[in-house]
DRENDO-1510 file (C-alpha; in Angstrom, 1 decimal, always signed):
<recs>
REC; n; res; u; v; w
REC; 1; MET; +0.0; +0.0; +0.0 .
REC; 2; LEU; +1.4; +3.4; -1.1 .
REC; 3; ARG; +1.6; +5.7; +1.9 .
REC; 4; ILE; +1.8; +9.5; +1.5 .
REC; 5; GLY; +2.8; +11.7; +4.4 .
REC; 6; LEU; +0.8; +14.9; +4.2 .
REC; 7; THR; +2.4; +17.7; +6.2 .
REC; 8; GLY; +2.7; +21.5; +6.4 .
REC; 9; GLY; +3.0; +24.3; +8.9 .
REC; 10; ILE; +0.1; +25.3; +11.2 .
REC; 11; ALA; -2.7; +27.0; +9.1 .
REC; 12; SER; -1.1; +26.0; +5.8 .
REC; 13; GLY; -4.3; +24.2; +4.6 .
REC; 14; LYS; -3.5; +20.5; +5.4 .
REC; 15; SER; -7.2; +19.7; +6.3 .
REC; 16; THR; -8.5; +21.3; +3.1 .
REC; 17; VAL; -6.0; +19.3; +1.0 .
REC; 18; ALA; -6.8; +16.1; +2.9 .
REC; 19; ASP; -10.5; +16.6; +2.2 .
REC; 20; LEU; -9.8; +17.0; -1.5 .
REC; 21; PHE; -7.9; +13.8; -1.6 .
REC; 22; ALA; -10.7; +12.1; +0.3 .
REC; 23; ALA; -13.2; +13.3; -2.2 .
REC; 24; ARG; -11.1; +11.6; -4.9 .
REC; 25; GLY; -11.3; +8.3; -3.1 .
REC; 26; ALA; -8.0; +8.3; -1.1 .
REC; 27; THR; -7.9; +6.8; +2.3 .
REC; 28; ILE; -7.1; +9.5; +4.9 .
REC; 29; LEU; -5.6; +8.7; +8.3 .
REC; 30; ASP; -5.2; +11.9; +10.4 .
REC; 31; THR; -2.8; +11.8; +13.3 .
REC; 32; ASP; -4.6; +14.7; +15.0 .
REC; 33; VAL; -7.8; +12.6; +15.1 .
REC; 34; ILE; -5.8; +9.6; +16.4 .
REC; 35; ALA; -4.1; +11.9; +19.0 .
REC; 36; ARG; -7.6; +12.7; +20.3 .
REC; 37; GLU; -8.6; +9.0; +20.4 .
REC; 38; VAL; -5.5; +7.9; +22.4 .
REC; 39; VAL; -6.2; +10.3; +25.2 .
REC; 40; GLU; -9.8; +9.4; +25.8 .
REC; 41; PRO; -10.6; +8.6; +29.4 .
REC; 42; GLY; -9.4; +5.1; +30.3 .
REC; 43; ARG; -6.7; +5.0; +27.6 .
REC; 44; PRO; -3.1; +4.6; +28.9 .
REC; 45; ALA; -1.8; +7.7; +27.2 .
REC; 46; LEU; -4.1; +9.9; +29.2 .
REC; 47; GLY; -2.9; +8.3; +32.5 .
REC; 48; ALA; +0.7; +8.9; +31.4 .
REC; 49; LEU; -0.1; +12.6; +30.7 .
REC; 50; VAL; -1.7; +13.1; +34.1 .
REC; 51; ASN; +1.2; +11.4; +35.8 .
REC; 52; ALA; +3.6; +13.8; +34.0 .
REC; 53; LEU; +1.7; +17.0; +34.2 .
REC; 54; GLY; -0.8; +16.7; +37.0 .
REC; 55; VAL; -4.6; +16.7; +37.1 .
REC; 56; GLY; -4.6; +20.4; +36.0 .
REC; 57; ILE; -4.7; +19.2; +32.4 .
REC; 58; LEU; -8.1; +17.6; +32.9 .
REC; 59; ASP; -11.5; +19.3; +32.7 .
REC; 60; GLY; -14.3; +18.9; +35.2 .
REC; 61; ALA; -15.5; +15.7; +33.4 .
REC; 62; GLY; -12.1; +14.1; +33.6 .
REC; 63; ARG; -11.3; +14.6; +30.0 .
REC; 64; LEU; -8.2; +16.2; +28.6 .
REC; 65; ASP; -8.4; +20.0; +28.6 .
REC; 66; ARG; -7.0; +20.6; +25.1 .
REC; 67; ALA; -6.6; +24.3; +25.5 .
REC; 68; GLU; -4.5; +23.8; +28.6 .
REC; 69; LEU; -2.4; +21.1; +27.0 .
REC; 70; ARG; -1.9; +23.3; +23.9 .
REC; 71; ARG; -0.9; +26.3; +26.1 .
REC; 72; ARG; +1.7; +24.1; +27.9 .
REC; 73; LEU; +3.0; +22.7; +24.6 .
REC; 74; PHE; +3.8; +26.1; +23.1 .
REC; 75; GLU; +4.9; +27.7; +26.4 .
REC; 76; ASP; +7.9; +25.5; +27.1 .
REC; 77; ALA; +10.1; +23.5; +24.7 .
REC; 78; ALA; +11.2; +21.0; +27.4 .
REC; 79; THR; +7.5; +20.2; +28.3 .
REC; 80; ARG; +6.6; +19.9; +24.7 .
REC; 81; ARG; +9.4; +17.3; +24.1 .
REC; 82; ASP; +8.2; +15.4; +27.2 .
REC; 83; ILE; +4.6; +15.4; +26.1 .
REC; 84; GLU; +5.6; +14.3; +22.5 .
REC; 85; ALA; +7.7; +11.5; +23.9 .
REC; 86; LEU; +4.7; +10.2; +25.8 .
REC; 87; LEU; +2.1; +10.5; +23.1 .
REC; 88; HIS; +3.9; +9.8; +19.8 .
REC; 89; PRO; +4.5; +6.0; +20.4 .
REC; 90; ALA; +0.8; +5.6; +21.2 .
REC; 91; ILE; -0.2; +7.7; +18.1 .
REC; 92; LEU; +2.1; +5.8; +15.7 .
REC; 93; SER; +1.0; +2.4; +17.0 .
REC; 94; GLU; -2.7; +3.3; +16.5 .
REC; 95; LEU; -1.9; +4.8; +13.1 .
REC; 96; GLU; -0.3; +1.6; +12.0 .
REC; 97; ARG; -3.2; -0.5; +13.3 .
REC; 98; GLN; -5.7; +1.6; +11.4 .
REC; 99; ALA; -3.6; +1.6; +8.3 .
REC; 100; GLN; -3.4; -2.2; +8.3 .
REC; 101; GLN; -7.2; -2.3; +8.4 .
REC; 102; ALA; -7.9; +0.4; +5.9 .
REC; 103; GLY; -8.0; -0.2; +2.1 .
REC; 104; GLY; -8.0; +2.4; -0.7 .
REC; 105; PRO; -6.0; +3.0; -3.8 .
REC; 106; TYR; -3.4; +4.6; -1.6 .
REC; 107; GLN; -3.3; +6.1; +1.9 .
REC; 108; VAL; -2.7; +9.7; +3.0 .
REC; 109; PHE; -1.3; +10.0; +6.5 .
REC; 110; VAL; -1.9; +13.6; +7.8 .
REC; 111; ILE; +1.1; +14.2; +10.1 .
REC; 112; PRO; +1.5; +17.9; +11.0 .
REC; 113; LEU; +4.9; +17.3; +12.8 .
REC; 114; LEU; +6.3; +14.8; +10.2 .
REC; 115; VAL; +9.5; +16.8; +9.6 .
REC; 116; GLU; +10.0; +17.8; +13.2 .
REC; 117; ASN; +9.7; +14.2; +14.4 .
REC; 118; ARG; +11.6; +12.7; +11.5 .
REC; 119; LEU; +8.7; +10.4; +10.6 .
REC; 120; GLY; +9.6; +10.2; +6.9 .
REC; 121; LYS; +10.4; +6.6; +7.4 .
REC; 122; VAL; +6.7; +5.6; +8.1 .
REC; 123; VAL; +5.6; +6.8; +4.6 .
REC; 124; ASP; +6.7; +6.3; +1.0 .
REC; 125; ARG; +6.5; +9.9; -0.1 .
REC; 126; VAL; +6.3; +13.3; +1.8 .
REC; 127; LEU; +3.7; +15.8; +0.5 .
REC; 128; VAL; +4.1; +19.4; +1.8 .
REC; 129; VAL; +1.3; +21.9; +1.8 .
REC; 130; ASP; +3.3; +25.1; +1.5 .
REC; 131; CYS; +2.4; +28.8; +2.1 .
REC; 132; PRO; +4.4; +31.8; +3.2 .
REC; 133; GLU; +4.8; +32.4; +6.9 .
REC; 134; GLU; +3.0; +35.8; +6.6 .
REC; 135; GLU; -0.1; +34.0; +5.2 .
REC; 136; GLN; +0.1; +31.5; +8.1 .
REC; 137; LEU; +0.2; +34.3; +10.6 .
REC; 138; ARG; -2.8; +36.0; +8.8 .
REC; 139; ARG; -4.8; +32.9; +9.0 .
REC; 140; LEU; -4.0; +32.1; +12.6 .
REC; 141; THR; -5.0; +35.6; +13.8 .
REC; 142; ALA; -8.1; +35.8; +11.6 .
REC; 143; ARG; -9.3; +32.2; +11.9 .
REC; 144; ASP; -8.2; +31.2; +15.4 .
REC; 145; GLY; -8.2; +34.6; +17.1 .
REC; 146; GLU; -4.5; +34.2; +18.1 .
REC; 147; SER; -2.5; +37.3; +18.9 .
REC; 148; ARG; +0.4; +37.9; +16.6 .
REC; 149; GLU; +2.9; +37.1; +19.4 .
REC; 150; SER; +1.1; +33.8; +20.1 .
REC; 151; ALA; +1.0; +32.9; +16.4 .
REC; 152; LEU; +4.7; +33.6; +16.1 .
REC; 153; ARG; +5.4; +31.3; +19.0 .
REC; 154; MET; +3.4; +28.6; +17.3 .
REC; 155; LEU; +5.4; +29.0; +14.1 .
REC; 156; ALA; +8.7; +29.0; +16.0 .
REC; 157; ALA; +7.8; +25.7; +17.6 .
REC; 158; GLN; +7.6; +24.0; +14.2 .
REC; 159; ALA; +10.1; +23.2; +11.5 .
REC; 160; SER; +10.8; +26.1; +9.2 .
REC; 161; ARG; +9.3; +26.4; +5.8 .
REC; 162; GLU; +12.8; +25.6; +4.3 .
REC; 163; GLN; +13.1; +22.4; +6.4 .
REC; 164; ARG; +9.7; +21.2; +5.3 .
REC; 165; LEU; +10.4; +21.9; +1.6 .
REC; 166; ALA; +13.8; +20.1; +1.9 .
REC; 167; ALA; +12.0; +17.0; +3.1 .
REC; 168; ALA; +9.3; +17.1; +0.4 .
REC; 169; ASP; +8.9; +14.7; -2.5 .
REC; 170; ASP; +5.8; +16.7; -3.7 .
REC; 171; VAL; +4.6; +20.2; -2.9 .
REC; 172; ILE; +1.1; +21.8; -3.0 .
REC; 173; ASP; +1.2; +25.6; -3.2 .
REC; 174; ASN; -1.4; +27.1; -1.0 .
REC; 175; GLY; +0.0; +30.6; -0.9 .
REC; 176; GLY; -3.2; +32.4; -1.2 .
REC; 177; PRO; -6.7; +32.7; -2.8 .
REC; 178; ALA; -5.2; +32.1; -6.3 .
REC; 179; ALA; -3.9; +28.6; -5.4 .
REC; 180; ASP; -6.0; +26.1; -7.4 .
REC; 181; LEU; -6.0; +23.3; -4.9 .
REC; 182; PRO; -8.4; +21.0; -6.6 .
REC; 183; ALA; -6.3; +21.0; -9.8 .
REC; 184; GLN; -3.1; +20.4; -7.8 .
REC; 185; VAL; -4.7; +17.5; -5.9 .
REC; 186; ALA; -6.1; +16.0; -9.1 .
REC; 187; ALA; -2.7; +15.9; -10.6 .
REC; 188; LEU; -1.1; +14.3; -7.5 .
REC; 189; ASP; -4.0; +11.8; -7.2 .
REC; 190; HIS; -3.3; +10.7; -10.8 .
REC; 191; LYS; +0.4; +10.4; -10.0 .
REC; 192; TYR; -0.1; +8.4; -6.8 .
REC; 193; ARG; -2.6; +6.0; -8.4 .
REC; 194; GLY; +0.1; +5.3; -11.0 .
REC; 195; LEU; +2.8; +4.8; -8.4 .
REC; 196; ALA; +0.5; +2.5; -6.4 .
REC; 197; ALA; -0.3; +0.4; -9.4 .
REC; 198; SER; +3.3; +0.0; -10.5 .
REC; 199; PRO; +5.1; -3.2; -9.3 .
</recs>
C-alpha cells in the first residue's frame, strides 16, 4: 500500500487538502484525530499525561483539557518534548493499526509534525502543503483569534518552511486565494494511483 505523508505548517491548509484527496477516493488517516482518540478517558496515554503534568490538564468531566495542553505545549520547549515522547509512540501504534485495516487506492497520513519528528520513514512519499509564513500568521490571527505574538510562538515551535520543503517529495502551493488546490490535488491523485499500481 502506497503511503503518502501529508504535512505542512500550522494554518497551511492541510485539512482542506486532505478533504480534497478524500473526495477523490484516497484513504485518509489523520494523526490529529488519532491523537484525540488515544487520550480518551481510560486510555493509557491519558494516564501517562496526568502522571507527568498533573490533574490540571483535565477538565471537570475528567477529559483532557486541550486548550490547557496546547498552552503548555507552546509555552515551554522541554515540556513539549516530554509530552511528545509520551504521546507519539501511542499515536504511531494506532496509526499503523488503522492503516493495516484500511484499504483504498493509496493512503494519505496527515502528520503535522512529520518533519520535526523525522517520521519520513513511516511513509513512502512526503507531500508538503506550502504557504508563506505571513499567510500562516494572517490565517492564525483571523481564523483562530490568536495574537500575533502567540501565532509567532506557534510557528517558531515547528520546522521552518525551508526544512519542510527540503524533506518534500511533492509540494502543493497554498500561498493564497489564487492557489488552485483541486487541480493540484487531481494531478497528484493521478500520480499516486500510477505509483500505487506499478510493481
